[in-house]
Every structure is written in C-alpha cells, then in structure tokens.
C-alpha positions as CSV (number, residue, x, y, z in Angstrom):
1,M,59.3,83.5,-161.0
2,A,55.4,83.3,-161.5
3,K,56.1,81.6,-165.0
4,Y,57.9,79.1,-162.6
5,D,55.3,78.9,-160.4
6,D,52.7,78.3,-162.4
7,I,54.2,76.1,-164.5
8,I,55.0,73.9,-161.4
9,T,51.7,73.8,-160.0
10,K,50.8,72.8,-164.4
11,Y,53.1,70.1,-163.3
12,T,52.0,68.9,-159.8
13,D,48.3,69.5,-160.9
14,G,48.3,67.8,-163.9
15,L,50.9,65.1,-164.4
16,V,51.8,64.3,-160.8
17,L,48.7,64.3,-158.9
18,R,46.9,62.4,-161.7
19,S,49.6,59.3,-162.0
20,E,48.9,56.3,-160.1
21,P,51.9,54.0,-158.4
22,S,51.3,51.6,-160.3
23,R,51.6,53.8,-163.7
24,P,53.1,56.8,-163.3
25,L,52.5,59.5,-165.8
26,W,55.9,60.9,-165.9
27,N,57.8,57.9,-167.1
28,N,58.5,57.0,-170.4
29,D,60.2,53.4,-169.9
30,S,56.9,52.4,-168.1
31,S,54.1,53.9,-170.1
32,L,56.1,53.0,-173.9
33,S,56.3,49.7,-172.9
34,D,53.6,46.6,-171.4
35,S,55.9,45.4,-168.6
36,A,55.4,46.5,-165.1
37,P,56.7,50.4,-163.9
38,L,60.0,50.9,-162.1
39,R,59.8,51.1,-159.3
40,G,63.1,52.2,-158.1
41,H,65.5,55.2,-159.1
42,T,63.6,57.4,-161.6
43,D,60.2,57.0,-159.9
44,S,61.7,57.5,-156.6
45,C,63.8,60.4,-157.6
46,M,60.1,62.1,-158.2
47,I,59.0,61.8,-155.2
48,T,62.6,63.0,-154.0
49,A,61.6,66.0,-156.2
50,L,57.8,66.3,-154.5
51,L,59.2,65.8,-151.1
52,M,61.3,68.8,-152.1
53,L,58.9,71.0,-153.4
54,Y,56.8,70.8,-150.0
55,D,58.9,71.6,-147.8
56,L,58.6,74.7,-149.4
57,N,55.0,75.6,-149.7
58,G,53.6,73.4,-147.3
59,D,51.1,71.8,-150.1
60,K,50.0,68.7,-147.7
61,R,48.1,67.1,-151.7
62,L,52.1,66.7,-151.8
63,L,52.6,64.9,-148.8
64,D,48.9,62.8,-149.3
65,Y,50.7,61.4,-152.3
66,C,54.1,60.6,-151.7
67,I,52.8,58.5,-148.5
68,R,49.9,56.8,-150.8
69,F,52.9,56.6,-153.9
70,T,55.2,54.8,-150.8
71,E,52.8,52.9,-149.6
72,A,52.1,51.2,-152.4
73,Y,55.5,49.2,-152.4
74,V,56.5,49.2,-148.3
75,R,54.3,47.0,-146.7
76,E,54.0,47.7,-142.7
77,D,56.7,45.5,-141.7
78,G,59.3,47.4,-144.0
79,S,59.1,44.8,-147.0
80,I,59.4,45.8,-150.5
81,P,58.0,42.8,-152.6
82,S,58.5,44.1,-155.7
83,M,62.1,44.3,-155.3
84,N,65.1,41.5,-155.1
85,Y,67.6,42.3,-152.8
86,A,69.8,39.9,-154.9
87,D,69.3,41.6,-157.6
88,Y,72.3,44.6,-155.5
89,D,71.1,47.8,-158.0
90,L,72.2,50.7,-156.4
91,G,68.7,52.1,-158.2
92,N,66.9,50.3,-155.6
93,I,68.4,52.9,-153.2
94,T,67.3,55.8,-154.0
95,G,63.8,55.8,-152.4
96,G,65.6,54.8,-148.9
97,R,66.4,58.4,-148.7
98,N,62.3,59.5,-149.2
99,L,62.2,56.4,-146.5
100,F,63.7,59.0,-144.3
101,R,61.5,61.9,-144.6
102,L,58.4,60.2,-144.7
103,W,59.5,58.8,-141.4
104,K,60.5,62.4,-139.9
105,L,57.6,63.8,-141.5
106,T,54.8,60.7,-140.4
107,G,56.2,58.8,-137.6
108,N,54.6,56.0,-139.5
109,Q,57.6,53.2,-138.7
110,R,56.3,51.3,-141.8
111,F,59.6,54.0,-143.5
112,R,61.6,53.1,-141.1
113,L,61.1,49.6,-140.4
114,G,61.7,50.7,-144.9
115,F,65.4,52.1,-144.7
116,E,66.7,50.0,-142.4
117,K,66.2,46.9,-144.1
118,L,67.2,48.6,-147.3
119,W,70.2,48.8,-144.9
120,Y,70.9,45.1,-144.1
121,E,69.0,42.9,-146.6
122,Q,71.2,45.3,-149.4
123,I,73.9,48.0,-148.4
124,V,75.3,45.1,-145.5
125,R,75.5,41.9,-148.5
126,H,76.5,44.9,-151.3
127,P,79.6,43.5,-153.9
128,R,82.6,45.9,-153.8
129,L,84.9,46.5,-156.7
130,T,88.5,46.2,-155.3
131,C,88.6,49.6,-154.4
132,G,86.2,49.5,-152.2
133,N,83.3,51.1,-154.2
134,F,80.0,49.0,-154.6
135,W,79.1,47.2,-158.1
136,H,76.2,49.6,-160.3
137,K,74.7,46.1,-159.8
138,A,74.7,42.2,-159.9
139,R,74.2,41.8,-163.4
140,Y,77.8,44.7,-164.0
141,P,79.5,43.0,-161.6
142,D,83.4,45.5,-160.8
143,Q,81.3,47.8,-162.8
144,I,81.3,51.4,-161.3
145,W,78.1,53.7,-163.2
146,L,78.6,57.5,-162.4
147,E,75.1,57.1,-162.0
148,G,75.1,54.8,-159.1
149,A,76.8,58.1,-156.9
150,Y,73.3,60.2,-156.7
151,M,71.2,56.1,-155.7
152,V,72.7,55.1,-152.8
153,L,75.8,57.8,-151.4
154,P,73.6,60.2,-149.9
155,F,71.6,57.0,-148.5
156,M,74.7,56.0,-146.3
157,A,75.2,59.1,-145.4
158,E,71.3,59.7,-143.8
159,Y,71.8,56.9,-142.5
160,A,75.7,57.5,-140.8
161,K,73.8,60.7,-139.4
162,L,71.2,59.1,-137.5
163,H,73.1,55.8,-136.2
164,S,76.6,58.2,-135.3
165,M,78.4,55.9,-137.6
166,R,81.8,57.5,-138.4
167,G,82.8,55.0,-140.1
168,V,80.2,54.4,-142.6
169,A,80.6,58.3,-143.4
170,E,83.9,57.9,-144.1
171,D,83.2,55.1,-146.4
172,V,80.9,57.4,-147.7
173,Q,83.7,59.6,-148.3
174,R,86.1,57.9,-150.0
175,Q,84.0,55.7,-152.3
176,F,83.6,59.5,-153.6
177,T,87.2,60.0,-153.3
178,N,87.4,56.7,-155.7
179,L,85.0,58.6,-158.2
180,R,87.2,61.5,-158.6
181,S,91.0,59.4,-158.8
182,I,89.5,56.8,-161.3
183,M,87.0,58.4,-163.6
184,R,87.7,61.9,-163.8
185,D,89.2,63.1,-166.6
186,P,91.8,66.0,-165.9
187,A,91.7,67.4,-169.3
188,T,88.1,68.6,-168.6
189,G,87.5,68.3,-165.6
190,L,84.7,66.1,-166.6
191,Y,84.0,62.2,-164.9
192,Y,84.1,59.2,-167.6
193,S,80.5,57.6,-167.1
194,G,80.9,53.9,-166.3
195,Y,84.3,52.1,-165.0
196,D,85.2,48.4,-166.1
197,D,87.2,46.6,-163.7
198,T,88.3,43.6,-165.5
199,N,88.6,45.9,-168.4
200,S,86.1,43.3,-170.8
201,M,83.2,45.3,-170.9
202,R,82.3,46.5,-174.6
203,W,82.2,50.3,-174.1
204,A,85.7,49.6,-171.8
205,D,88.7,51.1,-173.0
206,R,90.9,48.0,-173.0
207,I,94.0,49.1,-171.0
208,T,92.4,52.1,-168.6
209,G,88.7,50.3,-168.1
210,L,87.0,54.0,-168.6
211,S,84.2,54.6,-171.4
212,S,84.8,57.2,-173.4
213,D,81.8,58.6,-172.9
214,L,81.1,62.1,-170.8
215,A,78.1,62.1,-170.6
216,L,76.0,65.1,-169.3
217,Y,73.3,62.9,-167.3
218,P,75.7,61.3,-165.1
219,N,78.5,64.2,-164.6
220,G,75.2,66.2,-163.3
221,S,74.2,63.7,-161.1
222,L,77.6,63.2,-159.2
223,C,76.7,67.3,-158.7
224,A,73.4,67.0,-157.0
225,A,74.9,63.5,-155.1
226,L,77.9,65.6,-153.7
227,A,75.9,68.9,-153.0
228,D,73.5,66.5,-151.1
229,T,75.7,65.3,-149.0
230,C,77.5,67.9,-147.9
231,E,74.2,69.3,-146.9
232,I,73.8,66.1,-145.2
233,N,77.7,66.4,-143.5
234,P,78.0,70.1,-144.0
235,S,81.5,70.5,-142.5
236,N,82.9,67.4,-145.0
237,D,85.6,69.4,-146.6
238,V,86.9,67.5,-148.8
239,L,84.1,67.0,-150.5
240,R,82.9,70.9,-150.4
241,R,85.8,71.2,-152.5
242,Q,85.0,67.9,-155.0
243,L,81.7,69.5,-155.3
244,A,82.7,73.0,-156.1
245,E,85.7,71.7,-158.4
246,L,83.2,69.7,-160.3
247,L,81.0,73.2,-160.3
248,A,83.7,74.8,-161.6
249,D,84.8,72.3,-164.3
250,M,81.6,72.0,-165.6
251,S,80.5,75.5,-165.9
252,R,83.8,75.9,-168.9
253,Y,81.1,74.2,-171.2
254,V,78.0,76.4,-170.7
255,T,77.0,77.3,-174.1
256,A,75.8,80.1,-175.3
257,E,72.4,80.2,-174.3
258,G,72.8,78.9,-170.6
259,M,73.0,75.3,-171.2
260,L,75.4,72.4,-171.5
261,L,75.1,69.5,-173.8
262,H,74.0,65.9,-173.9
263,Q,78.1,65.4,-174.5
264,P,79.7,68.7,-173.0
265,V,83.2,68.4,-175.2
266,R,81.3,67.2,-178.2
267,P,80.2,71.1,-179.4
268,E,80.9,69.8,-183.2
269,N,78.9,66.8,-183.3
270,K,76.2,66.8,-185.1
271,D,73.4,65.0,-183.5
272,N,74.7,66.7,-180.3
273,F,72.1,68.4,-178.6
274,P,71.0,70.8,-175.5
275,E,69.9,68.3,-172.1
276,T,67.7,69.5,-169.7
277,G,67.9,66.9,-167.3
278,G,72.0,66.8,-166.7
279,T,71.1,70.7,-167.1
280,L,69.0,71.1,-164.1
281,L,71.1,68.9,-162.1
282,F,74.1,70.6,-162.6
283,A,71.9,73.9,-161.5
284,Y,70.1,72.2,-158.6
285,A,73.8,71.7,-157.6
286,A,75.4,74.9,-158.2
287,M,72.4,76.7,-156.3
288,K,72.4,74.4,-153.5
289,A,76.2,74.6,-153.3
290,A,76.0,78.2,-153.3
291,R,73.3,78.4,-150.9
292,L,75.9,76.4,-148.4
293,D,79.2,78.5,-149.1
294,I,80.9,75.8,-151.2
295,C,81.5,78.1,-154.1
296,G,79.8,81.8,-154.9
297,D,77.3,83.5,-155.8
298,H,78.8,83.5,-159.7
299,I,78.6,79.8,-159.9
300,R,74.4,79.9,-158.3
301,Q,74.3,82.9,-161.3
302,T,75.5,79.9,-163.9
303,G,73.2,77.5,-162.2
304,V,70.0,80.1,-162.2
305,R,70.9,81.2,-166.1
306,A,70.1,77.4,-166.7
307,F,67.6,76.9,-165.0
308,E,65.6,80.1,-167.3
309,A,66.8,79.1,-170.2
310,V,65.6,75.1,-170.3
311,T,62.4,76.7,-169.0
312,D,62.3,79.8,-171.9
313,K,63.3,77.5,-174.7
314,Y,62.8,74.1,-173.6
315,A,59.4,74.3,-171.6
316,D,56.5,74.9,-173.5
317,N,53.9,75.8,-170.7
318,S,50.9,76.4,-173.6
319,G,49.0,73.7,-172.8
320,D,47.2,72.1,-169.4
321,I,50.0,70.3,-168.6
322,P,53.9,71.5,-170.0
323,L,55.4,69.9,-172.0
324,L,59.2,69.6,-170.8
325,G,61.8,69.0,-173.9
326,N,66.0,68.3,-174.9
327,I,65.8,65.2,-172.1
328,A,68.0,62.0,-172.8
329,I,66.8,59.0,-170.8
330,D,69.6,55.8,-172.0
331,C,72.7,57.2,-169.4
332,A,74.8,54.5,-170.1
333,P,78.3,54.1,-170.7
334,S,78.8,53.8,-173.9
335,G,82.4,53.1,-176.3
336,P,84.3,54.0,-179.0
337,A,81.6,52.7,-181.1
338,D,78.7,55.0,-179.5
339,C,81.1,58.0,-179.9
340,C,78.0,60.2,-182.2
341,V,75.0,61.4,-180.2
342,T,72.4,59.0,-181.7
343,Q,70.6,59.5,-178.2
344,K,67.0,60.3,-178.9
345,A,65.4,63.8,-176.5
346,E,62.2,62.2,-175.1
347,K,59.6,64.8,-173.2
348,N,57.7,65.2,-169.6
349,D,60.6,62.4,-168.8
350,V,60.8,61.8,-165.2
351,K,64.8,62.3,-165.7
352,G,63.6,65.9,-166.8
353,L,60.9,66.0,-165.0
354,A,62.2,65.8,-161.1
355,P,64.9,67.9,-162.0
356,Y,62.7,70.6,-163.1
357,I,61.3,70.3,-159.3
358,M,64.5,70.2,-157.3
359,A,66.5,73.1,-159.0
360,Y,62.8,75.5,-159.1
361,T,63.2,74.7,-154.8
362,E,66.2,75.7,-154.4
363,L,65.6,78.8,-156.5
364,Y,63.8,80.2,-154.0
365,K,65.9,79.0,-150.5
366,K,68.7,81.2,-149.1
C-alpha cells in the first residue's frame, strides 16, 4: 500500500493543490489550448475524487481546495455564470454531486442553492428522447452517449433521496434500464458508446441507430454510474443486477496483464492499447460493488488486480509528479469508418487521474 500512498501524495501535493481553478494542471484539454478551461464534466470528476480522498484520509487541505475550486464558479446565490443552461449539456450536471457533498460538509447555502438551481434550470427542462432518456446535449439532439449516465443519473438519485421523490428514483431506474435495452450488445455484454434515435448521424447504423464501437471508457463510466447509484439507493435490486452483469461481462475482457483494452473486443487491432482511465473506472466499480455485496470477492480481486496493473505498468513514480500514461481522452461514438483505433494516449489527464484516485479510495474501504 505504501507505493500507492506515495503516488497519491505526489499527485495531490504536486499537481492538484498547485492548480488554479481557472487552469487546472490535470486537464489536458484546457492546458493544450488557448480556450477557456473546461468547467464541466472532467474537472468535476477530479473534485469528486478529491472529496472521496478527503473522506478517506481527512486531509483538510483537500476539502479547502474543493471549496475554493467550486466557489470560483458558483456564486452565493447558486448561479454559475460560466454555464449556459440552454446548452442542456449533461456534462454540466456532474459537478452537482459535489455541491451535495460540500453542502453537507460545510452547511454553506451557496452549494445547496447551486444544486437546486441545476435541478430546476436544467434537469426539469432537459429534452428527452422518445424512450424517456435525456439528450446528451442540445447540439446532439435525440442522442444518448453512454458517458452521460455517469454525468446525470447519480445526481438525480441523490436529489430524489434528499427530497423523497419516488418518481425521480423510478425515472433513474428507467433510464438505466433503457440503456441496457437499447445499447447493450448481447454477444459481448458490452454497451455501444452512442445511440441516435433518428439514425442519421455519421457514426450511427442506419437500422439500429447505434455506433459501431464498444469502447472501454464509456463502459467504465456506466459501471461507475451504476455503482454510485446503488450506493445511494442500496435497495434497488434491478440496478444491482445490471451492475453485477456488466462487471461480469467486462471481466471476460481483462487481459493477461490485468487491464482492459481501449477497444476490449478488438485485441487483434494493431493500434489498440491497454487504456488506464476505463480500466480504473472498472476497478473502482468492481471494488465498490463487492463492498455493497452486489458481487463476490472474485470480481473485487479482478478490480484490485486491474488497479495494481495500471500502477505497475503505466504509473511512473520516479519524478516529483508521477506520470500516468495510456489515457484515452476522446470518447465520442464512432462509426464504421472509425473502427481502427487511432486514439492518441495521453499522460496525466483527468480522465485517468480522477479514476485512479477513486479506485485508490475503494481499495481501502471494507
């Protein structure tokens, strides 16, 4: 465990706590461009991970940083000036869960007003497909992107629990169930990355509306979404079974070294590679699912082995700041023309760093 502790300490001290909220060092999408930094899904995932780490070790510097980061974007009245609600972007909802946690930890009404405003300004008005699931965002109408489950459904489950809204809890279950009905490939058990209800997108099959890829990161995101929602609502047997099924199916694609490939079902592709972010999301969900008695110790050990494999093979701890490699940062749905893996693997991007911290915290929980 000492090796993992050292890596986490170096990441938090050398990378996270040195980051300004306006330009976080962990976000390659913002640091590699001149545009304003992303303030939505990816940065929110890091704050979620840091709050999990704070719950584990009680390091008040982490809590203080999460407060400072969030207050940089959320005003005292709960408004978020950098956010346009009319974008109906599910990625803007991810950070809502952090507002719940910060409100409970601090009692600061800014955070409560923030998640209430997210609910009434976006969730209530968010456009839906005919099946009832949310559009991924306004500029992707009638589309489901698998990553969106992690962005919005645990937030809705948390809100439903706080306000005792049974109908909202049922909506969450229905959206997860729709994902399984529409996007799961029965041959592999994995889920397609995208679905277009109009069958018109370049990447969408003209009959099914599905993308052609069964990419790892979106499937890992779904695992994490199910695991977190099951923790919020531990009595939901439908979602518990769905998570157990997905973890069992994904575990069949774990390689001999203990990881999963960027495209798990295409090991023959010469451009394929072991992908750390999705592997870590799988590891996190596997360990949490075992802790919640959703699956057995075998799945937990598969998750532990995956975390260890990422650390041993792709986390270089020789410098002041460890380098975590093989992180895929573009997880958009792809079609037949994009079947070969041309994704560039990045280092130290939030899509790998946040899941690493999340999986680390589950490693210590019983």
